[in-house]
N, CA, C and O atoms as a GROMACS GRO file, in nm:
protein
  444
    1UNK      N    1   0.038  31.176  10.405
    1UNK     CA    2   0.120  31.061  10.371
    1UNK      C    3   0.051  30.975  10.266
    1UNK      O    4   0.116  30.929  10.172
    2UNK      N    5  -0.082  30.951  10.279
    2UNK     CA    6  -0.155  30.871  10.183
    2UNK      C    7  -0.153  30.938  10.046
    2UNK      O    8  -0.143  30.872   9.943
    3UNK      N    9  -0.163  31.070  10.047
    3UNK     CA   10  -0.162  31.145   9.921
    3UNK      C   11  -0.028  31.127   9.849
    3UNK      O   12  -0.026  31.112   9.727
    4UNK      N   13   0.082  31.127   9.923
    4UNK     CA   14   0.216  31.109   9.864
    4UNK      C   15   0.229  30.971   9.801
    4UNK      O   16   0.281  30.959   9.690
    5UNK      N   17   0.182  30.865   9.869
    5UNK     CA   18   0.188  30.731   9.814
    5UNK      C   19   0.098  30.717   9.692
    5UNK      O   20   0.132  30.649   9.595
    6UNK      N   21  -0.018  30.782   9.699
    6UNK     CA   22  -0.109  30.779   9.585
    6UNK      C   23  -0.043  30.842   9.462
    6UNK      O   24  -0.051  30.787   9.352
    7UNK      N   25   0.021  30.956   9.479
    7UNK     CA   26   0.087  31.025   9.367
    7UNK      C   27   0.201  30.940   9.312
    7UNK      O   28   0.215  30.927   9.191
    8UNK      N   29   0.283  30.884   9.400
    8UNK     CA   30   0.394  30.799   9.356
    8UNK      C   31   0.341  30.677   9.281
    8UNK      O   32   0.394  30.641   9.176
    9UNK      N   33   0.238  30.612   9.333
    9UNK     CA   34   0.178  30.497   9.267
    9UNK      C   35   0.120  30.533   9.131
    9UNK      O   36   0.134  30.458   9.035
   10UNK      N   37   0.055  30.647   9.125
   10UNK     CA   38  -0.003  30.692   8.998
   10UNK      C   39   0.106  30.719   8.895
   10UNK      O   40   0.090  30.682   8.778
   11UNK      N   41   0.215  30.782   8.936
   11UNK     CA   42   0.326  30.811   8.844
   11UNK      C   43   0.388  30.680   8.794
   11UNK      O   44   0.419  30.667   8.675
   12UNK      N   45   0.407  30.584   8.882
   12UNK     CA   46   0.463  30.454   8.842
   12UNK      C   47   0.369  30.384   8.744
   12UNK      O   48   0.414  30.330   8.642
   13UNK      N   49   0.241  30.383   8.773
   13UNK     CA   50   0.143  30.322   8.684
   13UNK      C   51   0.141  30.390   8.548
   13UNK      O   52   0.139  30.323   8.445
   14UNK      N   53   0.141  30.521   8.548
   14UNK     CA   54   0.140  30.597   8.422
   14UNK      C   55   0.267  30.572   8.341
   14UNK      O   56   0.260  30.554   8.220
   15UNK      N   57   0.380  30.569   8.407
   15UNK     CA   58   0.508  30.543   8.338
   15UNK      C   59   0.508  30.403   8.278
   15UNK      O   60   0.551  30.384   8.164
   16UNK      N   61   0.461  30.305   8.353
   16UNK     CA   62   0.453  30.167   8.302
   16UNK      C   63   0.363  30.159   8.180
   16UNK      O   64   0.396  30.093   8.082
   17UNK      N   65   0.250  30.226   8.186
   17UNK     CA   66   0.157  30.226   8.074
   17UNK      C   67   0.219  30.290   7.950
   17UNK      O   68   0.205  30.238   7.840
   18UNK      N   69   0.287  30.400   7.967
   18UNK     CA   70   0.351  30.469   7.854
   18UNK      C   71   0.460  30.380   7.793
   18UNK      O   72   0.468  30.369   7.671
   19UNK      N   73   0.542  30.318   7.875
   19UNK     CA   74   0.648  30.230   7.826
   19UNK      C   75   0.586  30.113   7.749
   19UNK      O   76   0.636  30.075   7.643
   20UNK      N   77   0.480  30.056   7.802
   20UNK     CA   78   0.412  29.944   7.735
   20UNK      C   79   0.359  29.986   7.598
   20UNK      O   80   0.377  29.913   7.500
   21UNK      N   81   0.295  30.100   7.590
   21UNK     CA   82   0.238  30.148   7.464
   21UNK      C   83   0.348  30.177   7.362
   21UNK      O   84   0.336  30.137   7.246
   22UNK      N   85   0.452  30.244   7.402
   22UNK     CA   86   0.563  30.275   7.311
   22UNK      C   87   0.629  30.147   7.262
   22UNK      O   88   0.657  30.133   7.143
   23UNK      N   89   0.655  30.054   7.354
   23UNK     CA   90   0.718  29.928   7.315
   23UNK      C   91   0.630  29.849   7.219
   23UNK      O   92   0.680  29.794   7.121
   24UNK      N   93   0.501  29.844   7.244
   24UNK     CA   94   0.409  29.771   7.156
   24UNK      C   95   0.407  29.835   7.018
   24UNK      O   96   0.412  29.763   6.918
   25UNK      N   97   0.401  29.966   7.009
   25UNK     CA   98   0.401  30.035   6.880
   25UNK      C   99   0.532  30.015   6.806
   25UNK      O  100   0.531  29.999   6.683
   26UNK      N  101   0.642  30.015   6.874
   26UNK     CA  102   0.772  29.992   6.809
   26UNK      C  103   0.782  29.850   6.757
   26UNK      O  104   0.835  29.828   6.648
   27UNK      N  105   0.732  29.753   6.832
   27UNK     CA  106   0.734  29.614   6.785
   27UNK      C  107   0.642  29.594   6.667
   27UNK      O  108   0.673  29.516   6.577
   28UNK      N  109   0.529  29.662   6.666
   28UNK     CA  110   0.433  29.647   6.558
   28UNK      C  111   0.491  29.691   6.425
   28UNK      O  112   0.466  29.626   6.323
   29UNK      N  113   0.566  29.798   6.425
   29UNK     CA  114   0.615  29.852   6.298
   29UNK      C  115   0.767  29.861   6.297
   29UNK      O  116   0.824  29.953   6.237
   30UNK      N  117   0.833  29.767   6.363
   30UNK     CA  118   0.978  29.770   6.370
   30UNK      C  119   1.042  29.756   6.233
   30UNK      O  120   1.152  29.807   6.210
   31UNK      N  121   0.973  29.689   6.142
   31UNK     CA  122   1.030  29.666   6.009
   31UNK      C  123   1.055  29.795   5.934
   31UNK      O  124   1.147  29.801   5.852
   32UNK      N  125   0.977  29.898   5.959
   32UNK     CA  126   0.992  30.022   5.884
   32UNK      C  127   1.124  30.092   5.916
   32UNK      O  128   1.167  30.179   5.841
   33UNK      N  129   1.189  30.055   6.026
   33UNK     CA  130   1.316  30.118   6.062
   33UNK      C  131   1.433  30.063   5.981
   33UNK      O  132   1.523  30.138   5.944
   34UNK      N  133   1.431  29.933   5.954
   34UNK     CA  134   1.541  29.871   5.880
   34UNK      C  135   1.508  29.839   5.736
   34UNK      O  136   1.594  29.847   5.648
   35UNK      N  137   1.382  29.804   5.711
   35UNK     CA  138   1.344  29.755   5.580
   35UNK      C  139   1.232  29.840   5.520
   35UNK      O  140   1.149  29.897   5.591
   36UNK      N  141   1.233  29.847   5.390
   36UNK     CA  142   1.122  29.910   5.318
   36UNK      C  143   1.092  29.827   5.195
   36UNK      O  144   1.174  29.747   5.150
   37UNK      N  145   0.973  29.848   5.141
   37UNK     CA  146   0.924  29.768   5.028
   37UNK      C  147   0.902  29.859   4.908
   37UNK      O  148   0.848  29.969   4.920
   38UNK      N  149   0.945  29.811   4.793
   38UNK     CA  150   0.911  29.874   4.666
   38UNK      C  151   0.845  29.767   4.580
   38UNK      O  152   0.902  29.660   4.560
   39UNK      N  153   0.726  29.794   4.531
   39UNK     CA  154   0.665  29.704   4.434
   39UNK      C  155   0.693  29.761   4.296
   39UNK      O  156   0.708  29.882   4.280
   40UNK      N  157   0.700  29.675   4.197
   40UNK     CA  158   0.729  29.721   4.062
   40UNK      C  159   0.659  29.633   3.961
   40UNK      O  160   0.632  29.515   3.986
   41UNK      N  161   0.630  29.692   3.846
   41UNK     CA  162   0.566  29.622   3.735
   41UNK      C  163   0.668  29.537   3.663
   41UNK      O  164   0.779  29.581   3.637
   42UNK      N  165   0.629  29.414   3.632
   42UNK     CA  166   0.707  29.327   3.543
   42UNK      C  167   0.617  29.295   3.424
   42UNK      O  168   0.503  29.341   3.420
   43UNK      N  169   0.665  29.218   3.328
   43UNK     CA  170   0.592  29.193   3.203
   43UNK      C  171   0.443  29.170   3.221
   43UNK      O  172   0.362  29.243   3.164
   44UNK      N  173   0.407  29.071   3.298
   44UNK     CA  174   0.266  29.031   3.310
   44UNK      C  175   0.211  29.047   3.452
   44UNK      O  176   0.109  28.987   3.484
   45UNK      N  177   0.277  29.125   3.538
   45UNK     CA  178   0.229  29.138   3.675
   45UNK      C  179   0.317  29.228   3.759
   45UNK      O  180   0.360  29.335   3.716
   46UNK      N  181   0.344  29.180   3.882
   46UNK     CA  182   0.416  29.261   3.981
   46UNK      C  183   0.526  29.181   4.050
   46UNK      O  184   0.520  29.058   4.058
   47UNK      N  185   0.626  29.253   4.099
   47UNK     CA  186   0.733  29.198   4.180
   47UNK      C  187   0.758  29.292   4.296
   47UNK      O  188   0.690  29.394   4.310
   48UNK      N  189   0.856  29.259   4.380
   48UNK     CA  190   0.891  29.349   4.490
   48UNK      C  191   1.040  29.348   4.517
   48UNK      O  192   1.111  29.251   4.489
   49UNK      N  193   1.085  29.458   4.573
   49UNK     CA  194   1.219  29.472   4.627
   49UNK      C  195   1.204  29.496   4.776
   49UNK      O  196   1.111  29.564   4.820
   50UNK      N  197   1.294  29.440   4.853
   50UNK     CA  198   1.305  29.474   4.994
   50UNK      C  199   1.438  29.545   5.009
   50UNK      O  200   1.544  29.493   4.974
   51UNK      N  201   1.431  29.665   5.061
   51UNK     CA  202   1.550  29.746   5.082
   51UNK      C  203   1.586  29.744   5.230
   51UNK      O  204   1.498  29.752   5.316
   52UNK      N  205   1.713  29.734   5.257
   52UNK     CA  206   1.761  29.743   5.395
   52UNK      C  207   1.840  29.872   5.404
   52UNK      O  208   1.946  29.885   5.344
   53UNK      N  209   1.787  29.966   5.480
   53UNK     CA  210   1.846  30.099   5.492
   53UNK      C  211   1.877  30.156   5.354
   53UNK      O  212   1.988  30.202   5.327
   54UNK      N  213   1.776  30.153   5.267
   54UNK     CA  214   1.778  30.209   5.131
   54UNK      C  215   1.872  30.138   5.034
   54UNK      O  216   1.901  30.191   4.927
   55UNK      N  217   1.920  30.020   5.069
   55UNK     CA  218   2.002  29.940   4.977
   55UNK      C  219   1.927  29.811   4.944
   55UNK      O  220   1.866  29.750   5.031
   56UNK      N  221   1.934  29.771   4.818
   56UNK     CA  222   1.864  29.650   4.774
   56UNK      C  223   1.912  29.529   4.854
   56UNK      O  224   2.032  29.500   4.859
   57UNK      N  225   1.818  29.460   4.915
   57UNK     CA  226   1.848  29.343   4.996
   57UNK      C  227   1.791  29.217   4.932
   57UNK      O  228   1.858  29.115   4.924
   58UNK      N  229   1.666  29.225   4.884
   58UNK     CA  230   1.601  29.114   4.816
   58UNK      C  231   1.527  29.169   4.694
   58UNK      O  232   1.454  29.267   4.705
   59UNK      N  233   1.547  29.104   4.579
   59UNK     CA  234   1.472  29.137   4.458
   59UNK      C  235   1.391  29.014   4.421
   59UNK      O  236   1.448  28.906   4.402
   60UNK      N  237   1.259  29.028   4.412
   60UNK     CA  238   1.172  28.915   4.385
   60UNK      C  239   1.081  28.949   4.267
   60UNK      O  240   0.980  29.018   4.283
   61UNK      N  241   1.119  28.900   4.149
   61UNK     CA  242   1.040  28.926   4.028
   61UNK      C  243   0.922  28.832   4.015
   61UNK      O  244   0.825  28.863   3.946
   62UNK      N  245   0.930  28.718   4.081
   62UNK     CA  246   0.829  28.614   4.064
   62UNK      C  247   0.777  28.566   4.200
   62UNK      O  248   0.839  28.590   4.303
   63UNK      N  249   0.663  28.499   4.197
   63UNK     CA  250   0.605  28.446   4.319
   63UNK      C  251   0.696  28.334   4.372
   63UNK      O  252   0.720  28.237   4.300
   64UNK      N  253   0.745  28.347   4.494
   64UNK     CA  254   0.829  28.240   4.549
   64UNK      C  255   0.745  28.115   4.578
   64UNK      O  256   0.625  28.125   4.604
   65UNK      N  257   0.808  28.001   4.573
   65UNK     CA  258   0.748  27.870   4.604
   65UNK      C  259   0.659  27.816   4.493
   65UNK      O  260   0.615  27.702   4.500
   66UNK      N  261   0.633  27.896   4.391
   66UNK     CA  262   0.550  27.851   4.280
   66UNK      C  263   0.642  27.807   4.167
   66UNK      O  264   0.735  27.879   4.129
   67UNK      N  265   0.617  27.687   4.115
   67UNK     CA  266   0.700  27.633   4.006
   67UNK      C  267   0.688  27.722   3.882
   67UNK      O  268   0.578  27.762   3.843
   68UNK      N  269   0.801  27.752   3.823
   68UNK     CA  270   0.802  27.838   3.705
   68UNK      C  271   0.822  27.984   3.743
   68UNK      O  272   0.836  28.017   3.861
   69UNK      N  273   0.824  28.068   3.644
   69UNK     CA  274   0.844  28.211   3.666
   69UNK      C  275   0.713  28.285   3.644
   69UNK      O  276   0.681  28.326   3.532
   70UNK      N  277   0.637  28.301   3.752
   70UNK     CA  278   0.509  28.368   3.746
   70UNK      C  279   0.513  28.492   3.835
   70UNK      O  280   0.535  28.480   3.956
   71UNK      N  281   0.492  28.610   3.778
   71UNK     CA  282   0.488  28.730   3.861
   71UNK      C  283   0.361  28.732   3.946
   71UNK      O  284   0.267  28.657   3.921
   72UNK      N  285   0.360  28.818   4.046
   72UNK     CA  286   0.241  28.836   4.127
   72UNK      C  287   0.131  28.895   4.040
   72UNK      O  288   0.157  28.980   3.955
   73UNK      N  289   0.010  28.850   4.062
   73UNK     CA  290  -0.104  28.894   3.983
   73UNK      C  291  -0.139  29.040   4.013
   73UNK      O  292  -0.176  29.116   3.923
   74UNK      N  293  -0.128  29.079   4.142
   74UNK     CA  294  -0.160  29.217   4.181
   74UNK      C  295  -0.044  29.279   4.259
   74UNK      O  296   0.041  29.210   4.314
   75UNK      N  297  -0.045  29.409   4.261
   75UNK     CA  298   0.052  29.485   4.340
   75UNK      C  299   0.036  29.450   4.488
   75UNK      O  300   0.135  29.437   4.560
   76UNK      N  301  -0.088  29.436   4.532
   76UNK     CA  302  -0.116  29.405   4.672
   76UNK      C  303  -0.063  29.266   4.710
   76UNK      O  304  -0.013  29.248   4.821
   77UNK      N  305  -0.073  29.169   4.620
   77UNK     CA  306  -0.018  29.036   4.647
   77UNK      C  307   0.134  29.044   4.670
   77UNK      O  308   0.186  28.981   4.762
   78UNK      N  309   0.202  29.120   4.588
   78UNK     CA  310   0.347  29.137   4.603
   78UNK      C  311   0.379  29.205   4.735
   78UNK      O  312   0.471  29.165   4.806
   79UNK      N  313   0.302  29.308   4.768
   79UNK     CA  314   0.326  29.384   4.891
   79UNK      C  315   0.303  29.297   5.015
   79UNK      O  316   0.385  29.298   5.106
   80UNK      N  317   0.192  29.222   5.019
   80UNK     CA  318   0.162  29.136   5.134
   80UNK      C  319   0.272  29.032   5.156
   80UNK      O  320   0.310  29.004   5.270
   81UNK      N  321   0.322  28.977   5.047
   81UNK     CA  322   0.428  28.876   5.058
   81UNK      C  323   0.556  28.939   5.111
   81UNK      O  324   0.623  28.881   5.197
   82UNK      N  325   0.590  29.056   5.060
   82UNK     CA  326   0.709  29.126   5.108
   82UNK      C  327   0.698  29.160   5.256
   82UNK      O  328   0.796  29.152   5.329
   83UNK      N  329   0.579  29.198   5.301
   83UNK     CA  330   0.557  29.229   5.443
   83UNK      C  331   0.584  29.107   5.530
   83UNK      O  332   0.643  29.118   5.638
   84UNK      N  333   0.542  28.989   5.482
   84UNK     CA  334   0.566  28.865   5.558
   84UNK      C  335   0.717  28.836   5.563
   84UNK      O  336   0.768  28.794   5.667
   85UNK      N  337   0.786  28.857   5.453
   85UNK     CA  338   0.931  28.836   5.451
   85UNK      C  339   0.997  28.927   5.555
   85UNK      O  340   1.084  28.882   5.630
   86UNK      N  341   0.958  29.053   5.558
   86UNK     CA  342   1.016  29.148   5.654
   86UNK      C  343   0.984  29.106   5.797
   86UNK      O  344   1.069  29.115   5.885
   87UNK      N  345   0.863  29.061   5.820
   87UNK     CA  346   0.825  29.016   5.954
   87UNK      C  347   0.917  28.904   6.000
   87UNK      O  348   0.959  28.900   6.116
   88UNK      N  349   0.949  28.812   5.910
   88UNK     CA  350   1.039  28.701   5.945
   88UNK      C  351   1.182  28.750   5.966
   88UNK      O  352   1.251  28.705   6.058
   89UNK      N  353   1.226  28.840   5.883
   89UNK     CA  354   1.361  28.896   5.900
   89UNK      C  355   1.373  28.967   6.035
   89UNK      O  356   1.475  28.954   6.103
   90UNK      N  357   1.270  29.040   6.073
   90UNK     CA  358   1.271  29.110   6.202
   90UNK      C  359   1.280  29.013   6.320
   90UNK      O  360   1.332  29.048   6.426
   91UNK      N  361   1.230  28.891   6.301
   91UNK     CA  362   1.235  28.789   6.406
   91UNK      C  363   1.358  28.700   6.392
   91UNK      O  364   1.368  28.596   6.458
   92UNK      N  365   1.452  28.742   6.306
   92UNK     CA  366   1.573  28.665   6.280
   92UNK      C  367   1.544  28.523   6.230
   92UNK      O  368   1.616  28.429   6.263
   93UNK      N  369   1.438  28.510   6.152
   93UNK     CA  370   1.403  28.382   6.091
   93UNK      C  371   1.436  28.387   5.942
   93UNK      O  372   1.452  28.495   5.885
   94UNK      N  373   1.446  28.270   5.882
   94UNK     CA  374   1.466  28.265   5.737
   94UNK      C  375   1.345  28.325   5.668
   94UNK      O  376   1.232  28.300   5.709
   95UNK      N  377   1.366  28.404   5.564
   95UNK     CA  378   1.252  28.467   5.496
   95UNK      C  379   1.187  28.379   5.390
   95UNK      O  380   1.124  28.430   5.297
   96UNK      N  381   1.200  28.248   5.404
   96UNK     CA  382   1.146  28.154   5.308
   96UNK      C  383   0.993  28.161   5.308
   96UNK      O  384   0.930  28.165   5.413
   97UNK      N  385   0.935  28.161   5.188
   97UNK     CA  386   0.790  28.164   5.170
   97UNK      C  387   0.745  28.030   5.114
   97UNK      O  388   0.808  27.975   5.022
   98UNK      N  389   0.637  27.977   5.169
   98UNK     CA  390   0.582  27.849   5.123
   98UNK      C  391   0.448  27.872   5.053
   98UNK      O  392   0.390  27.981   5.060
   99UNK      N  393   0.402  27.769   4.986
   99UNK     CA  394   0.269  27.774   4.924
   99UNK      C  395   0.163  27.801   5.031
   99UNK      O  396   0.068  27.876   5.007
  100UNK      N  397   0.178  27.739   5.147
  100UNK     CA  398   0.082  27.760   5.256
  100UNK      C  399   0.080  27.906   5.300
  100UNK      O  400  -0.026  27.961   5.328
  101UNK      N  401   0.198  27.968   5.307
  101UNK     CA  402   0.205  28.111   5.341
  101UNK      C  403   0.126  28.194   5.240
  101UNK      O  404   0.049  28.283   5.277
  102UNK      N  405   0.147  28.164   5.113
  102UNK     CA  406   0.079  28.239   5.007
  102UNK      C  407  -0.072  28.220   5.014
  102UNK      O  408  -0.149  28.314   4.995
  103UNK      N  409  -0.114  28.098   5.042
  103UNK     CA  410  -0.258  28.072   5.055
  103UNK      C  411  -0.316  28.147   5.175
  103UNK      O  412  -0.425  28.204   5.168
  104UNK      N  413  -0.242  28.148   5.285
  104UNK     CA  414  -0.285  28.219   5.405
  104UNK      C  415  -0.299  28.369   5.378
  104UNK      O  416  -0.388  28.434   5.433
  105UNK      N  417  -0.212  28.423   5.294
  105UNK     CA  418  -0.217  28.565   5.258
  105UNK      C  419  -0.321  28.593   5.148
  105UNK      O  420  -0.344  28.708   5.112
  106UNK      N  421  -0.383  28.487   5.096
  106UNK     CA  422  -0.478  28.499   4.985
  106UNK      C  423  -0.414  28.556   4.859
  106UNK      O  424  -0.476  28.634   4.786
  107UNK      N  425  -0.290  28.515   4.835
  107UNK     CA  426  -0.220  28.554   4.713
  107UNK      C  427  -0.271  28.468   4.598
  107UNK      O  428  -0.282  28.346   4.612
  108UNK      N  429  -0.302  28.531   4.486
  108UNK     CA  430  -0.348  28.457   4.369
  108UNK      C  431  -0.233  28.377   4.314
  108UNK      O  432  -0.128  28.433   4.282
  109UNK      N  433  -0.251  28.245   4.301
  109UNK     CA  434  -0.147  28.156   4.249
  109UNK      C  435  -0.180  28.115   4.108
  109UNK      O  436  -0.297  28.100   4.071
  110UNK      N  437  -0.077  28.096   4.029
  110UNK     CA  438  -0.094  28.051   3.892
  110UNK      C  439  -0.086  27.899   3.890
  110UNK      O  440  -0.009  27.841   3.966
  111UNK      N  441  -0.161  27.835   3.806
  111UNK     CA  442  -0.156  27.689   3.793
  111UNK      C  443  -0.067  27.649   3.679
  111UNK      O  444  -0.050  27.530   3.653
   0.00000   0.00000   0.00000
């Protein structure tokens, strides 16, 4: 009888652990299911597109929140910013980017 309870308890524990791991992994990269990022070269730098199920959803040629039309200095700066936008979209929040967000991401800003 003890062996039967042990096996049932072990199966329940293992199932719970598997569900937790799968759910955590899905939440971590949920954006890849609905959204994807394309970075692209512009005149003096980089921009990004966010695609929703392979259709253009957001086109960003310039750094948001920065006065004037300044492209991202690096491809990585554009990509990091797009990732933050997707993270907010996944949480059903406005994808607005602030100067503080850009500083937190260590995006190079133009003066």
